[in-house]
Every structure is written in C-alpha cells, then in structure tokens.
C-alpha positions as a printed Julia matrix, in Angstrom:
127×3 Matrix{Float64}:
 107.45   79.09  101.38
 105.47   81.46  103.42
 107.68   83.74  105.64
 107.17   85.96  108.69
 108.17   89.68  108.72
 108.07   92.12  111.47
 106.08   95.26  110.64
 107.66   98.57  111.72
 106.13   99.56  115.04
 106.59  102.79  117.04
 105.98  102.59  120.74
 105.76  105.24  123.39
 103.74  106.05  126.56
 100.65  106.66  124.41
 100.69  103.14  122.9
 101.7   101.44  119.72
 101.61  102.47  116.08
 102.27   99.67  113.5
 102.73  100.84  109.94
 102.09   98.78  106.81
 104.0   101.02  104.11
 106.39   99.44  101.63
 106.21   96.32  103.87
 104.67   93.84  101.44
 106.11   92.96   97.96
 102.91   93.67   96.13
 100.4    96.48   95.51
  97.24   95.86   97.77
  94.17   95.41   95.72
  91.96   93.72   98.39
  91.74   93.62  102.16
  89.48   91.24  104.06
  89.32   90.1   107.73
  88.19   87.07  109.42
  86.67   87.09  112.92
  84.17   85.23  115.18
  85.65   81.94  114.11
  84.43   78.96  116.18
  86.65   75.78  116.17
  86.44   75.61  112.46
  89.26   75.57  109.98
  89.43   78.32  107.43
  91.28   78.54  104.15
  92.19   75.17  102.54
  93.46   76.54   99.26
  96.26   78.06   97.26
  96.26   80.34   94.36
  97.4    80.66   90.76
  98.41   84.34   91.1
  97.37   85.9    94.54
 100.1    86.79   97.15
  98.69   87.52  100.59
  99.83   89.08  103.86
  98.12   87.84  106.97
  98.08   89.85  110.2
  96.31   88.85  113.32
  95.48   92.37  114.55
  93.81   90.98  117.63
  94.09   87.68  119.52
  95.86   84.89  117.87
  95.64   82.08  115.37
  97.71   79.42  113.65
  98.41   79.06  109.94
  99.69   75.91  108.25
 101.44   76.32  104.91
 102.57   73.63  102.34
 104.27   74.77   99.17
 104.56   71.28   97.73
 108.15   70.88   99.04
 108.1    71.96  102.72
 105.38   72.25  105.33
 105.64   74.73  108.07
 103.14   76.14  110.82
 103.13   79.78  111.99
 101.55   81.26  115.01
 100.28   84.82  114.54
 100.01   86.25  118.18
 100.91   89.87  117.64
  99.74   92.67  115.42
 103.25   93.4   114.32
 103.81   89.93  112.81
 102.92   89.68  109.11
 102.86   86.25  107.31
 103.53   86.51  103.52
 101.85   83.79  101.76
 102.78   83.01   98.13
 100.39   81.7    95.5
 102.05   78.16   95.87
 101.42   78.08   99.58
  98.4    75.85  100.28
  97.25   77.02  103.6
  94.68   76.56  106.38
  93.94   78.9   109.34
  92.78   77.43  112.7
  93.05   77.6   116.42
  91.59   81.15  116.54
  91.24   82.66  119.93
  87.75   83.94  120.84
  88.9    87.57  120.24
  90.88   87.0   116.99
  90.75   89.25  113.99
  92.87   88.06  111.09
  93.31   90.76  108.46
  94.54   89.61  105.06
  95.95   91.98  102.31
  95.84   90.58   98.85
  97.67   91.3    95.58
  94.65   90.6    93.48
  90.85   91.28   93.29
  88.7    88.17   94.19
  88.58   85.85   91.2
  87.03   82.29   92.0
  89.16   80.96   89.14
  92.43   81.83   91.03
  91.64   79.34   93.8
  93.04   75.86   93.98
  91.39   73.87   96.52
  93.22   70.54   96.07
  96.14   70.14   98.48
  99.39   68.84   97.22
  99.6    65.05   96.74
 102.77   63.16   97.67
 103.78   59.93   96.12
 106.46   59.47   98.82
 106.51   59.11  102.56
 106.78   62.48  104.17
 109.42   62.64  106.96
C-alpha cells in the first residue's frame, strides 16, 4: 500500500530547504509534473514495474490508492510530504487546487506497456 514519508526539511529565517536525497527506495529515472489541472481526475492506472514518489510542491491535491486489498486516500498539502506509490497501487489524483504542482519521481523510463488501466475487480462486497 502507498505510504507517506516526510522529506528532510531545513528551516531558518531565510526560508525552507527540502532535500530529496536517499529518501526514495529507488533510483530516479524520470521526473514529471502535473499542473494547471481543472476539475479533472488524473491517473487511473497502476504499473507492472514502476515505483513512484509524488510530492505536491505547490498547492494541494488528493490521491486515492487501491492495491487490491486496501483502499486509502492521501491529501498532499505540503512540499515536505512524499507519497510512495508501489507498482500494485492503482491510483487517481483529483481535487487539485488552482495553484497545485504535483511532481512525480519514477523508478522507470516511460513505457506504455508498463501501464495497467483496469482497476481491481472485487467479487465480494467492500466494507
């Protein structure tokens, strides 16, 4: 299941410095960011291999995760919060604030064959 980590942040009278060094459990091969989002939902997939780390570096957004066993919703509202998203985590991003910038670090280069767009199916009633 996806999990939140706090990134090391140094604060003094000059401001804040947040460091992403040895903070994620993978080598970073790709960085992308999402911004200017209207009321749309983004994501809607999981992966075969890719691990991701999502950081809302400005504004806020909500990320829903489902790993096939558990469902959980995370609010990213601070640039020192980092959501680690495993390959098995089917996720959607929504409720972006007007100024939101969501930066995502990825363990793999883009490969369309790594994406699984079908959400998990449940044959039993979810509680």
